[in-house]
FIBATI-553254 format. One record per atom (N, C-alpha, C, O): x, y, z. Coordinates in steps of 0.2 Angstrom, whole numbers, plus 5000, padded with zeros to 4 digits. Layout:
% residues N
XYZ...
% end
This chain:
% residues 446
539152415547539452415540540052375540540552395545540152335536540852295536541352345533541252385529541952325535542552365533542652365526542852415523542552305523542552305515542152355512542352385507541552355514541052405511541252475512541152515507541552495518541752565519542352575514542352635511542752535513543352545508543052555501543252595498542552515499542252515493541952585492542052615486541552605497541152665496541652725496541552775492542152725500542652785500543052785493543152835490543252725490543552715484543152745478543352785474542452735479541952765474541952845474541952875469541952865480541952935482542552965478542553025475543152935480543752965477543752965469544053015466543552915467543552905459543052955456543152975450542552975460542053025457542253095458541853135455542753105461543053175462543253205456543653175452543053265454543253305448543853345449544053355455544253355444544853395445544753465447544153495446545153495451545053565453545053615448545053595442544853675449544853725444545453735440545953725442545253735433545853745429545853815426545453855428546353825422546453895419545953905414545853965413545553865412544953875408544353905411543953935408544353895418543753915422543753995422544254025423543154015420543054095419542354115421542154175422541854065423541254075425541054055432541153995433540954095437540954075444540254085447539854125445540154045452539654065457539854125461540454125463539454175462539654235466539754205473539354175476540354225476540454205483539954225488539554275487539754175493539254185497539154245501538654285501539754275504539754335507539554395503539154445505539754395497539554445492538854445490538454495490538554385489537954375487537354395492536854415490537554375498537054385503536854465504536354485507537354505502537254575503536654605498536254645500536654575492536054585488536054535483536354535477535654485484535554425480535254445473535454415468534854495473534454515467534954535461534854535455535554565464536054595459536354535455536654555450536354475457536654425453536154375450536354325447535554385451535054335448534654365442534354415443534654325437534254345431533454355432533254325436533154405429532454425430532054395425531454375426532254395419531854375413532154315409531754265407532854315408533054255404533754225407534154265410533754165407534354125409534754105403534554085398535454105404535954085399536454045402536654065408536553985400536953935403536653895408536053895409537053855411536753795416536553825423536153795426536953875425536853895433536153905434535853885440535753945430535053965432534553935427533953955427534753885424534253845419533753815423533853765427533053825422532553795425532553805433532353765436532753865435532853875443532253915445532053905451532053965441531554005444530954015439531054005433530354015441529754015437529754075432529454075427529954135435529954195430530454185424530354225419530854135424531254125418530954075413531254075407530454045415530153995410529854025404529853995398529554085404529154105399529654125393529454115387530254145394530754155389530954095385531254105380530954035388531153975385530853965378531153945374530153985378529853975371530154025366530254005360530254085368530554135364531254115361531454125356531654085366532354065364532254005359532654005354531853965359531753915354531553945347531853925342531053995347530854025341531454055338531554055332531854095342532454125339532954085337533254095331533054025340533553975338533453945332533853945327532753925331532553895325532653945319532753935313532454015320532454065315533254075313533354085307533654065317534354075315534654015311534954025306534453955313534553895309534353905302534653885297533653925301533353935295533753995291533853985285533954045294534254105291534954085288535054105282535254035291535954025289535953955286536453935283535353915286535353855283535853805286536153765283535953815293536453775296536153705298535553695300536553655297536353585299536253575306536753585310535653555308535553545316536053485318536353495323536153435314536653385316537353405316537753385320537553455312538153475312538353515318538853505321537853555321537953595327537953545333538453555337537553495333537553455339538153415339538453405345538453385334539053355334539653395336540053375340539653465334540153505336540153525344540653525347539453535346539453545353539653485358539953495363539453425355539653365359540353365360540653345365540753385355541453385356541753435361542253425364541353485362541553545366541353535373541553565378540953485375540653475382541153475387541153505392541653425386542153425392542553495393542653515399542653525388543053595389542553645391542653685395541853635389541353685392541253675399541253725403541253615402541153605409541753635413541653655418542353635410542953655413542953735414543353765418542453765411542453835411542053865417541953925419541653815421541253835426541553815433541853755433541553855438541853845444541453785448541753755452540753785447540453725451540253665446540253675440540253615449540053555445539353565442538853575446539353545436538653555432538253485433538553435431537753495436537353435437536953405431536753345431536953435426536553415420537053355416537653365416536653315413537053265409537253295403537153355401537753255399538053285393537453305388537453355385536953255388536453265383536053325385535853365380535853335391535553395393535953465392535653515390536553455393537053515392537053535385537053595384537053485381537053495373536453535371536553585368535853515374535253555373535353625375535053675371535553635381535653705384536053745380535853805378536653725378537153765374536853775367536853835364536453725364536153735357535653785357535653835353535153785362534653835362534853905364534753955360535253905369535553975371535954005366535954065365536353975363536853995358536454025352536554075349535953985349535554005344535154065345535054105341534854065351534454125353534954185353534754245350535554185356535954245356536154265349536154325347536354215344536554235338535954275334536054325331535354245334534754275331534654345334534454395330534654345341534454415344534954465342534754525341535554455343536154505341536154515334536254575332535954475330535954485322535354535321535454585317534754525324534254565323534354635325534254685322534754645331534954705334535354745329535354805328535854705327536454735323536154765316536254815314535654725313535454735306534754775307534454795302534454785313533854815314533254775310532854805306533354715310532854665306532254645311532054585311531954695314531354675319530754675315530654705310530254635317529654625315529154635320529254635326528454625318527954635323527954575328527754575334528254515326528354465331528954475336528954425341529254525335529854535340529654595345530054625349528954605346528754655350528954655357529054705361529054595360529254585367529954615368530054635373530354605363531054625364531154705362531654735363530654735360530654805358530354845363530454915363530054825368529854865374530454885378530854845380530554955379531154975382531254945389531854935390530754935393530854915400531154845399531654825403530854795395531054725395531754725391532154685393531854765386532454765383533054785388533554755387532954835392533454845397533554795402534154775404533054755404533154705409533554645406533954615409533354635399533654575396534454595395534854545396534554655393535254665392535654665399536254645399535354685404535654675411535754605413536254585416535254565411535254485413535854455409536254415412535954475403536554445399537254465402537754445399537254515406537954535409538054505416538554515419537554465419537654435425538254385425538254345420538654385430539254335430538954265430539254225426538454245433538254175434537754155427537554105427537654205423537254195417537554195411537354235406538154155410538554165405538754095401538654045404538854105395539154045391539854075389539954125388540354025389541054045387541054075380540654045375541354125379541354165373541654125367541354125361542154085368542454045363541953995360541953975354541453965364540953925362540553955357540353935352540254015359539854055355540154075348539854065343540854095348541154115342541254065338541154065331541454005340541553945336540953925332540953905326540353915336539753895333539453945328539253935323539554015329539354065325539754055318539454065313540454045319540854045313540653975309540753975303540453925313540253865309539653875305539553845300539253915307538653935303538753975297538353975292539254005297539454055291540154035288540454075285540253965288540853945285540953965278540453945274541553995276541654015269541354075267541454105262540954115272540654175270541054235274540954235280541454275271541854325274541454395274541754445276540854395271540554455271540054475277539854525277540054425282539654445287540054465293540654445294539754505298540154525304540254475308539954425309540854475312541054425317540554435323540254485324540554375327540154375333540354425338539954455342541054445338541254495343541054565341540854605345540954575334540654635332539954645333539754695335539554595333538854595335538754605342538354645344539254575346539254585353539354655356538954685360539854685353540054745355539554795353539354845356539254785347538654825345538054825349537854875351537954765351537354755356537454795363537054825365538054785365538154815372538454885371538854905376538454915366538754985365538455035370538955075372537855035373537755085378538155075384538255125388538455025385538955015391539655025389540155025393539755035383540455045380540755125381540755165377540855135388541055205389541655225387541855285386542155175385542755195382542755195375543255215372542155185372542155185364542655145361542955165356542655085363543155035361542855005354542254995353543354985350543154955343543154875345543554855349542854845341542854765342543454735340543654675342543854775336544554745334544954735340545054775344545354675339545854655344545554655352545954655356544954645352544654625359544554555360544354515356544854525365544854455367544454455374544654485379543954415374543554415381543354345383543354295378543254335389543054265391542254255391542054205389541854315392541154315391540954385392541354435392540254395392539954465392540154505398540254565397540254475404540454505410541154535409541254595411541554495406542254515405542254575400542654625401541854575395541754635391541554695394541854745393541054685399540854745403541454775407541554835407541854735410542354765414542954795409543154845411543054765403543554795399543254865396543654915396542554875395542254935393542454995398542555045397542454975405542555025410543255035412543455085415543754995409544454995412544855015406545455035408544655015400545155035395545455105396545155155397546155105396546455165397546755195391546955165386546755265390546955305384547655285382547755285376548055265387548755255385548855175383549355155383548255145383548255075381548655025386548754975384548755055392549055005397548755035404548655095405548654985408548355005415548955015420549454985419548855055425549355065430549555005433549254955434550255005435550554945438550154945445549854985448550354885448550054865455550554875460551154865459550354895466550854895472550554865478549954855479550954835482550754795488550454845493550154825498550554915493550254955497549554965496549354975490549154965501548454975501548155045503548555065508547655065501547355135503547055125509546555085510547255155514546955155521546555215523546155205528546655265520546255325522546255375516546755385513545655415516545555465511545055515514544555485516545155575514544655625516544055615512544055605506543455635515542855635511542755695506543155735507542355695502542255745497542055815501542355865499541655805506541555865511542155895514542255955514542555845517543155865520543655905515543955955517543755875509544155895504543955965502544356015501543255975501542956035499543056085504543256145502543056075510543156125516543856145516543956195519544256095514545056115514545256155508545756175507544756175503544856215497544956175491545056205486544856105491544956075485544356085480543756085483544456085474543956085469543856025465544355995463543256005463543155945459542955965452542556015451543255935447543055945440542955885436543255835438542655885431542455825427543055815422543355865419543355755422543955735417543655725411543055695410543955745405543755735399543755655396543455635392544155615400544255545398543655505400543255525404543655455396543055405397543255345401542855305403543855345403544155285407544055305415544255355417543755255419543655265426544355275430544355305435544855245427545455255430545755315430546255335434545555365426545855425425545655475430545255525429545955475436545855525442546455555442546955525443546455625442547055665442546955725447546455745448547555735451547555795455548055835454548655815454547955905453548455955452548156025454547656035452548556065457548456135459547756135463547356185462547656095467547056095471546456075468545856085470546456045462545856015458545955945457546455915454545455905459545355835458544855825452544255845452545155795446544755785440544555705440544955665441543955695439543655625439543255625433542855665431543255565430542755545425542055545427541955515432541655575423540955575425540655505426540755465422540255495431539955435432539155445433538955485438538755415429538055415430537855355434537955305433537455375440537255325445536455325443536055365444536255255441535555245440535355175443535755145446534855155441534555085444535055035443535154985447535355025437535754975435536454975437536854925437536655035440537355045442537554995447538154965446537154975452537354925457537454855454537954825456536954835450537054775447537654765443538054715443537854815439538454815434539054815439539454765437539154855444539754855448539754795452540354765453539254765455539254705459539554645455539954605457539354635449539554585445540254585442540554545442540454645441541154665439541554645445542154615444541354665451541754655457541854585458542354555460541254545457541254475459541754435454542054395456541754455448542154425443542854445444543254395444543054505446543754515448543954475454544554445454543554475459543754435465543854365463544354325466543554335459543554265457544154245452544454205452544154295447544554275441545254325440545754305438545154385443545754435443545954455450545854515451546054415454546154435461546754485462546854515467547254485457547854525458547754585453548254625452547254595450547154645445546454685446546054685442546254695453545654725455545554795453545454835458545554815447545554885445544854915447544754975449544354875446543654905448543554905455543254955457543854865459543854865466544254925469544054955474544754945465545155005467544755065466544755105471544455065461543955125460543455135465543255185467543055075466542555075471542855095478542555125482543455075479543755095486543855165486543755195492544055205481544155275481543455305482543455355487542955285479542255315480542055295487541655335490542255245490542055225497542255275502541955295506542855295501543155355505542855415504542655455508542755435497542555505495541755515497541555565499541355465497540655465498540455435505540455365505540355465510540155445516539355465518539055425520539255525516538555545517538255575511538555585506537555595512537255625506537555695505537555715499537855725509538255795508538755785503538855825499539155725504539655715499539355705492539655725487538855665492538555655485538355725482538455735476538055765486537855835484538455875481538355905476538955865484539555905482539755875475539955915470539855815474540055785468539555795462539755805457538855795464538355805459538455885457538355895451538455925462538555995460539156015456539156055452539655975456540255985452540255935446540755935442539655905445539555865439539955805438540055775433540255785444540655725443540255665444540355615441539655665448539155615448538555645444538355705445538155605441537555615438537055575442537055515441536655605446536155565450535455555447535055595446535355495444534755475441534255435446533755415444534555425452534155385457533755435460533155425462533955495462533555555465533755555472533855615474533755505476533855505483534555505484534955455483534855555487535555555488535755505494536355485494535355495499535555445504535655375500536055335503535255355495535255295492535955285488536255235488536155345485536755345482537355335487537855295485537355365492537855365497537855295500538455265501537255265501537255195504537555145499537855095500537455155492537655115487538455105487538655055487538755165487539455165487539755135494540355115494539355145499539655125506539555045506539955015510539155015502538954945503539354905497539454845498539554935492539854905486540554865489540754815486540854905493541554875495541554815500542054795502540954795502540854745508541154675505540954655499541554645509541754575507542154575501542254525498542554635500543054635494543754625497543954665502544054575495544754565497545254595492545154585486545854625494546354645489547054635492547154645498547454615487548154595489548554655487549154655489548354695482548754745480548254805478547654795478548554855475548154915473548454955467549054945466548054995464548255035459548755085461548555125465549355085458549855125461549755195460549855245464549355215454549155285453548655305458548755365460548255265460547755285466548155295472547955335476548655255474549055265480549355335480549355365485549655355475550055415475549455475475549555525478548955465472548355515472548155515479548055575482548055465483547855465490548355505494548155545499548955495493549555525497549455605496549455645501549355625490549255695488548655725491548655785494548155695491547455715494547555725501547255775504547855675505547955675512548355735514548255775519548955745510549355805511548955865511549055915515548555875505548255935504547755945510547656005512547455895512546955905518547255925524546955965528547855905525548155915532548555985532548756005537548556015526548956075525548556135529547956145527548856165534548456215538548356275534547856315534548856295529548756355525548056345520547656395520548056285517547456275513546756275517546256305515546856245523546256255528546056325530545456345530546556365531546456435533546156475527545656505528546456465521546156505516545456485514545056525512545356415515544656395513544156415518543556435517544356425525543956445530543756515529543156535530544256555527544156625525543656635520543156675520543756595514543256605509542556585511542056615509542556525515541856495516541456545521540856545521541856575526541456615531541356685529540856715531541856715525541756785524541656805517541656865515541656755512541656775505541056725502541156705496540556715505539956675502539656705496539356665492539656775496539256805491539656865489540056885493539556895483539856965481539757015486540257055488539157025489539057075494539457065500539757105503539456995503539856985509540556995508540957015512540856975502541556985500541657055500542257075503541257105497541357175498541357205505541757245507540857175509540857195516541457175520541757215524541757115518542257095522542957135520543357145525542957155514543557195512543557265515544057285517542957285515542857355518542957355526543357395528542757305529542957295536543657285537543957315542544057255533544757245534545057315532545557325536544857345527545157415526545057465532545557495534544457455535544357505540544757485546544957535550544857425547545257405553545957425552546357445557546257415546546957435544546957515545547457535548546457555543546557625544546457645551546857695553546057615555546057625562546657615566546957655570547057555563547657545566548157595565548557615569548157615558548657665556548557735560549057765562547957755561547757815564547957815572548257855574547857755575548057745582548857745583549057775587549157715578549857715578550157785577550657805581549857825573550057895572549957945578550357985580549357935581549157975587549657955592549858005596549857895593550257875599550957905598551257915603551157925592551857955592551858025594552458055596551258055595551258125598551158135605551158185608551058075608550958075616551558035619551957995616551658055625552158025629551858005636551558045639551957945638551757925644552157945650552757945650551857965656552257985662551957955668551457925668552457955673552157925680551557955682551458015681551157925686550557955689550757995695550258025698551357995697551558035703551658105701552058115697551358155705551458225703552158245706552258235712552558275702553258305704553258375703552958405698553658415707553858485706554558485705554958465710554758515699555458515698555658595697555358625693556058615701556258685700556958695696557458665698556858725691557458735686557458805684557058825680558058835686558158905684557558955685557358995681557258945691556658985693556058965690555458995691556058905686555358885683555158825687555558785690554558815687554258755691553958705686553458725682554158645685553958595681553458555684553558525689552858545682552258515685552158445681551958455675552158385684551958325681551158325680550858345685550958315674550158315673549858255678550158205680549258275680548858225684548658165680548758165674548458115684548258045680547758055675547758015671547358105676546758105671547058125664546758105659547558165664547858185657548558175657548958205661548758115653549458095653549858125647550458105647549558155643549958185637550258255639549858295641550858265638551158325640551158375634551258355628550858435636550858485631551058545634551358545639551058605630551358665632550958695638551258735642550358675638549958705644550158675651549958705656550558625651550758595657551358635660551558635666551658685656552158725659551958785663551558825661552158795669551958845674552558885675553058855678552558955674553158995676553059035682553459075684
% end
């Protein structure tokens, strides 16, 4: 190859390089190390949204027809001009591309079609859910199993459209009509089963649906999250170890996962239901944090605490018995394995300061010898009311025997075992023989 050709080729390569990630980027490919632990947790099962999984799997093709039907229904419902939508989407394409971490291989024309159909489907689907305007033609979406899978697919990090694109297109369809709910209101309503903090749609700003899921789990009652510290949590006793040291677990009344409190030997935790979808939800929130909020990894902090607390099925049993965990999976080994694997390939540069202080307090409690002794006594001798009563009776009997022995000892005097004859004023004093060491009047011989 000639030198001139090499220069030309390299120049073309350099000119074709796209700019690095910008601040608009919010939708990411899951990092390879995280993905390989459980690829299914990041891959849609029924419906694809956005460019990353468009036309990638056969199982996603059947839904494309339904997406077109719903998109067309929304345009008819709102009398939206197709030309108006297309022109608006074309203007957004450059900004749309900037929202994705990977280079989008589709042409601008193909990308406009993807945005058009996926947005129209979501609008009509959420509208029907909000207003309960279902018909016999919607039977596919009314089946509980499919409905659950679809809602889960819509929360996957790689299966997203930027929310600002959706909001703008939705507003464009209802321009001048202030009587309809906003798209953020429709969105919060649809994902309400995941809204553990019972947040209102007012004043919520999100990047996409995965971001909304994270906000649902992190909203703090005091409207602010704990500060971060450079110190990382390195050790925490397991639930079994803490229980054996005398600690009690109780359910916290708060709906925020961050509300873990420890006082008076009681660790209060917000109830967490572990079910089939739990792993998918946590893995996608963790992946989003790792990519977009690397210095605000609150979900990773919480998973880190559970990683220490739950090592074995015995730890799961203790948390379930105290109603801190609700196990809908059934197999305690699976629950333990879930929490042991969630923290794999997670990087953290700082930690929730509240959890750090909590960790110090729990470690101090576990190392306290007095706490361990009291717990051992309760565990070994007070397992039941009958055993407690028997233990108390045994202690009282021991004390009484000790007192009796002490009182008897005061009436006796110990003497040497050598027999002596002492003559005093005509009297002979005889030392008692070794068999009887207690001196009494019978030992006097005149």
